[in-house]
C-alpha positions in Angstrom: -15.6 14.4 -11.7 -12.6 16.3 -10.4 -9.9 16.3 -13.1 -6.4 15.1 -12.3 -4.2 17.9 -11.2 -7.0 20.3 -10.6 -6.8 20.1 -6.8 -3.0 20.6 -6.9 -3.3 23.7 -9.0 -6.2 25.1 -7.1 -4.5 24.6 -3.7 -1.1 25.9 -4.8 -2.4 28.9 -6.7 -5.0 29.4 -4.0 -2.3 29.6 -1.3 -0.4 32.1 -3.5 -3.5 34.3 -3.6 -4.0 33.9 0.1 -0.6 35.4 0.7 -1.4 38.4 -1.5 -4.8 38.9 0.2 -3.3 38.4 3.7 -0.8 41.1 2.9 -3.4 43.7 1.9 -4.0 44.9 5.5 -0.3 45.7 5.7 0.1 47.1 2.2 -3.1 49.1 2.5 -1.6 50.9 5.4 1.9 51.3 4.0 0.8 52.6 0.6 -1.9 55.2 -0.3 -4.6 54.7 -3.0 -2.5 56.7 -5.5 0.3 54.2 -5.2 -2.1 51.4 -5.9 -3.5 53.5 -8.8 0.0 53.5 -10.3 0.3 49.8 -10.0 -3.3 49.3 -11.2 -2.6 51.3 -14.4 0.5 49.2 -15.2 -1.2 45.9 -14.5 -4.2 46.9 -16.6 -2.0 47.4 -19.6 -0.2 44.1 -18.7 -3.5 42.2 -18.5 -4.6 43.6 -21.9 -1.4 42.7 -23.6 -0.2 39.5 -21.9 -3.5 37.8 -22.7 -2.9 37.9 -26.4 0.8 38.5 -27.3 1.3 34.7 -27.5 -1.5 34.4 -30.1 -3.5 32.2 -27.7 -1.7 29.2 -29.3 -0.7 28.0 -25.8 -4.3 26.7 -25.4 -3.6 24.2 -28.1 -0.5 22.7 -26.3 -2.4 20.4 -24.0 -5.1 19.6 -26.6 -2.8 18.3 -29.4 -2.0 14.5 -29.3 1.3 15.1 -31.1 4.4 15.8 -29.0 6.2 17.3 -31.9 3.3 19.7 -32.5 3.3 20.6 -28.8 7.0 21.4 -28.9 6.5 23.6 -32.0 3.6 25.4 -30.3 5.9 26.1 -27.4 8.4 27.7 -29.6 5.8 29.6 -31.6 4.1 31.1 -28.5 7.5 32.1 -26.9 8.6 33.7 -30.1 5.4 35.7 -30.5 5.6 36.8 -26.9 9.1 38.2 -27.4 8.2 39.8 -30.6 4.9 41.6 -29.7 5.2 42.6 -26.0 6.8 46.0 -26.7 4.7 47.0 -29.8 1.5 46.0 -28.1 2.2 48.0 -24.9 3.2 51.1 -27.1 0.0 50.7 -29.0 -2.2 50.5 -25.9 -0.4 53.3 -24.2 -1.0 55.6 -27.2 -4.8 55.0 -26.9 -4.9 55.5 -23.1 -3.2 58.8 -23.5 -2.7 59.2 -19.7 -0.1 58.0 -17.3 -0.5 57.7 -13.5 0.4 60.6 -11.3 4.0 60.5 -10.1 5.1 58.0 -12.7 7.2 58.9 -15.7 6.2 57.7 -19.1 9.5 55.8 -19.6 9.1 53.9 -16.3 5.4 53.3 -17.1 6.1 51.7 -20.5 9.3 49.8 -19.4 7.7 48.1 -16.4 4.5 47.3 -18.4 6.5 45.8 -21.3 8.7 43.6 -19.1 5.7 42.5 -17.0 3.9 41.6 -20.2 6.7 39.4 -21.5 7.2 37.6 -18.2 3.5 37.1 -17.5 2.9 35.7 -21.0 5.8 33.3 -20.6 4.6 32.0 -17.3 1.2 31.3 -19.0 2.8 29.5 -21.9 5.0 27.2 -19.8 2.1 26.5 -17.5 0.2 24.9 -20.4 3.3 23.1 -21.5 3.6 21.5 -18.1 -0.1 20.7 -17.9 0.4 18.5 -21.0 2.7 16.3 -19.0 0.6 16.5 -15.9 3.3 18.4 -14.0 0.8 20.6 -12.0 2.9 20.7 -8.8 5.6 22.8 -10.6 3.0 25.4 -11.7 1.5 25.5 -8.2 5.0 26.0 -6.7 5.9 28.8 -9.2 2.6 30.6 -8.4 3.4 30.4 -4.7 7.0 31.7 -5.3 5.7 34.6 -7.4 3.3 36.0 -4.9 5.5 35.3 -1.8 8.5 37.1 -3.3 6.3 40.0 -4.5 4.7 40.5 -1.1 7.9 40.4 0.9 9.6 42.9 -1.4 6.5 45.2 -1.5 6.5 45.4 2.3 10.3 45.8 2.5 10.3 48.6 -0.2 7.5 50.6 1.2 9.8 53.5 1.9 10.0 54.3 -1.8 6.2 54.6 -2.0 4.4 53.4 -5.2 7.6 52.2 -6.8 7.9 49.6 -4.1 4.6 48.0 -5.2 5.8 47.8 -8.8 9.4 46.6 -8.1 8.1 43.9 -5.8 5.6 42.5 -8.3 8.1 42.8 -11.1 10.8 40.8 -9.3 8.3 38.3 -8.1 7.0 37.7 -11.6 10.6 37.4 -12.9 11.4 34.8 -10.3 8.4 32.6 -11.4 9.3 33.0 -15.0 12.9 31.9 -14.3 11.7 28.9 -12.4 9.5 28.0 -15.4 12.4 28.3 -17.9 14.7 26.3 -15.6 12.2 23.5 -15.2 11.6 23.2 -18.9 15.3 23.2 -19.8 16.3 20.6 -17.2 13.6 18.0 -18.2 15.1 15.0 -20.0 11.8 13.1 -20.5 10.1 16.0 -22.4 12.9 18.0 -24.0 12.2 21.3 -25.7 14.8 20.7 -28.4 15.2 22.7 -31.5 12.2 22.9 -33.8 12.6 23.8 -37.5 10.9 27.0 -38.7 8.7 25.1 -41.1 7.2 23.1 -38.2 6.5 26.2 -36.3 4.8 27.7 -39.3 2.9 24.5 -39.8 1.3 24.5 -36.3 0.6 28.2 -36.7 -1.5 27.4 -39.7 -3.1 24.2 -38.3 -4.2 25.9 -35.1 -4.9 29.3 -36.6 -8.4 29.3 -35.2 -6.9 29.9 -31.8 -5.3 33.1 -33.1 -8.0 34.1 -35.5 -10.8 34.0 -32.9 -9.0 33.4 -29.6 -6.9 36.6 -29.8 -9.7 39.0 -30.2 -11.8 37.0 -27.7 -9.0 37.0 -25.1 -8.3 40.6 -25.6 -12.0 41.5 -25.2 -12.1 39.4 -22.1 -9.2 41.3 -20.6 -10.7 44.6 -21.8 -14.0 43.8 -20.1 -12.5 44.4 -16.7 -9.2 46.1 -17.3 -10.4 49.1 -19.3 -12.2 50.4 -16.3 -9.1 51.4 -14.2 -7.6 53.1 -17.3 -10.9 55.0 -17.8 -10.9 56.0 -14.2 -7.4 57.3 -14.6 -8.6 59.4 -17.5 -11.9 60.7 -16.2 -11.4 60.6 -12.5 -8.2 60.4 -10.4 -5.3 58.0 -9.9 -6.5 57.5 -6.4 -10.0 56.4 -7.6 -8.3 54.0 -10.0 -6.4 52.6 -7.1 -9.6 52.1 -5.1 -11.2 50.2 -8.0 -8.1 48.2 -8.7 -7.8 46.9 -5.1 -11.5 46.0 -5.0 -11.3 44.3 -8.4 -8.1 42.4 -7.8 -9.3 41.2 -4.4 -12.5 39.8 -5.9 -10.9 38.5 -9.1 -8.1 36.6 -7.3 -10.1 33.4 -6.5 -11.7 33.5 -10.0 -8.2 33.8 -11.6 -7.0 30.9 -9.6 -10.0 28.7 -10.4 -10.0 29.7 -14.1 -6.3 28.9 -14.7 -6.5 25.6 -12.7 -9.8 24.6 -14.4 -8.5 25.2 -17.9 -5.2 23.5 -17.4 -6.8 20.4 -15.9 -10.0 20.2 -18.1 -8.6 20.9 -21.5 -6.6 17.6 -21.5 -9.6 15.8 -20.0 -12.4 17.0 -22.4 -11.0 15.0 -25.4 -11.4 11.8 -23.4 -15.1 12.4 -22.7 -18.1 11.8 -25.0 -19.6 15.2 -26.1 -22.8 14.8 -24.0 -20.6 13.9 -20.9 -18.3 16.9 -21.5 -21.3 19.3 -21.7 -22.8 17.7 -18.6 -19.6 18.2 -16.7 -19.4 21.9 -17.6 -23.1 22.3 -16.7 -22.6 20.8 -13.3 -19.5 22.8 -12.6 -21.2 26.1 -13.6 -24.2 25.5 -11.3 -22.0 24.7 -8.4 -20.0 27.9 -8.9 -23.1 30.0 -9.2 -24.5 28.6 -5.9 -21.2 29.0 -4.1 -20.9 32.7 -5.0 -24.3 34.0 -3.9 -23.6 34.4 -0.2 -20.2 36.2 -0.6 -21.8 38.5 -3.1 -24.6 39.5 -0.7 -22.2 40.0 2.2 -20.1 42.4 0.1 -23.2 44.3 -1.2 -24.4 44.9 2.3 -21.2 45.2 4.3 -18.4 45.9 1.8 -17.5 49.4 3.1 -17.1 48.5 6.8 -15.3 45.3 5.9 -12.7 47.1 3.8 -12.3 49.9 6.3 -11.7 47.5 9.1 -9.5 45.0 7.3 -7.4 47.1 4.9 -7.6 50.5 6.5 -9.9 53.5 7.0 -9.0 55.1 3.6 -10.3 52.1 1.7 -14.1 52.6 2.2 -14.6 53.5 -1.4 -13.0 50.3 -2.5 -15.4 48.4 -0.2 -18.4 50.1 -1.9 -17.0 49.3 -5.3 -16.3 45.7 -4.3 -19.9 45.2 -3.4 -21.0 46.5 -6.8 -18.4 44.6 -8.7 -19.3 41.3 -6.9 -22.4 41.1 -9.1 -20.4 40.9 -12.2 -17.6 38.8 -10.7 -20.1 36.0 -9.8 -21.0 35.7 -13.4 -17.3 35.6 -14.3 -16.9 32.6 -12.0 -19.7 30.4 -13.4 -18.9 31.2 -17.0 -15.4 29.5 -16.8 -16.6 25.9 -17.5 -18.6 27.1 -20.4 -15.7 29.0 -22.0 -13.4 26.1 -21.4 -15.8 23.7 -23.2 -16.2 26.0 -26.2 -12.4 26.4 -26.5 -12.0 22.6 -26.5 -14.8 22.3 -29.1 -13.1 24.9 -31.3 -16.0 27.3 -31.1 -13.8 30.3 -30.8 -16.1 32.3 -33.1 -19.1 31.8 -30.9 -17.1 32.9 -27.8 -15.8 35.9 -29.7 -19.3 37.1 -30.7 -20.6 36.8 -27.1 -17.5 38.6 -25.7 -17.8 41.4 -28.2 -21.5 41.8 -27.4 -21.0 41.9 -23.6 -18.0 44.2 -23.6 -19.9 46.7 -25.9 -22.9 46.5 -23.7 -20.9 47.2 -20.5 -19.1 50.3 -21.8 -21.7 51.8 -24.1 -23.5 53.2 -21.0 -20.6 53.2 -18.5 -18.3 55.5 -20.5 -20.8 58.4 -20.9 -21.6 58.2 -17.2 -17.8 58.4 -16.4 -17.5 61.4 -18.7 -20.0 63.3 -16.6 -18.5 62.3 -13.3 -21.1 59.6 -12.3 -18.4 57.1 -11.3 -20.5 54.9 -8.9 -23.4 54.7 -11.3 -21.1 53.8 -14.2 -19.5 51.0 -12.2 -22.9 49.7 -11.2 -24.2 49.6 -14.8 -20.9 48.0 -15.9 -21.2 45.2 -13.3 -24.9 44.5 -13.9 -24.5 44.4 -17.7 -21.7 41.9 -17.4 -23.7 39.7 -15.0 -26.8 39.6 -17.3 -24.7 39.0 -20.4 -22.6 36.1 -19.0 -25.7 34.5 -17.4 -27.4 34.4 -20.7 -24.2 33.0 -22.4 -24.0 30.1 -20.0 -27.7 29.3 -20.3 -27.6 29.3 -24.1 -24.4 27.3 -24.4 -25.0 24.7 -21.7 -28.8 24.1 -22.3 -29.0 24.3 -26.1 -31.8 21.8 -26.4 -34.1 24.2 -24.6 -32.9 27.4 -26.2 -31.8 26.4 -29.7 -29.3 29.3 -29.7 -26.0 27.7 -28.9 -24.4 28.4 -32.2 -26.0 31.8 -32.7 
């Protein structure tokens, strides 16, 4: 069964990502790997912070059957985003301890903070619209964000790495503004003013999203986004840029699918009987695994020449890294239905345990290897550990009758 709105979100967001990917051959020749390393470091911090500053309460917006509760959740998530964006960025930056070459500390923190707030707001209002089935607006905003970003990045190439950051910042701001405008102009689903006691009430009622969802969401972001920051620390900004280009190129379709799938399936799961919901997730996971095998093999064998031909001769290292990372990215694709099912079932604790186990496994070996300069080996171990961990996760959760470990 294809859920209502899924195709709209997938096509709209997919087209947005096509624009970004199609621009890479141009951007890869206009900017050097160090410039992409600067952007990658900023966006790694943003990914780590924007995924949790709203308390993960936005996931409850399409699930609740009460419109007043949904409105209170909207206010709660927006308030948390405004309150925690700066403190979270400062906290993360203090642990990183490094800033990219050629970028001042003030600019690094300012851009990361603003991007965190805007990105989290886009996420919040996307789930608000999904509750009303307004998927076209989300698709349009995603398209606007990437189109504006790419056009400005190309036009601002003369200011080197700053052009990449300014372009994506303005593109993200445009999408956020469109989201706010759409929410404020709607008469059939007004935001209205919500009393503080109601906001506190939904924060307590749906506290499991914050209690388990925040650490799980942060660990999920950490799983991929700690690596460019570690490369910045133990290798070079240029190497971090090579990794970030490879990672973002591979993750783009997964991000599009994951966002569309969650927004479309979370409202649908409550309408299905538990066995049917699990059967749906199982079918979707198998289809995703099968669809990703051939692209993974192509990148493993031909990643270097593909990247050198398409993006530019200086991006061969990114092609090698893309081939290695594709092993882990494939598992990230077919785990999406399983995660969505667990989030609907309120099994945030189970998801958190798996996420913590897999992240720890990935970095326990990768970090020591990075410290001694074995970058390629570290990335290989990192990708394979993730692939094995998430494969086991999907098997255990979607076939519990055979494994008897679903709630372990």
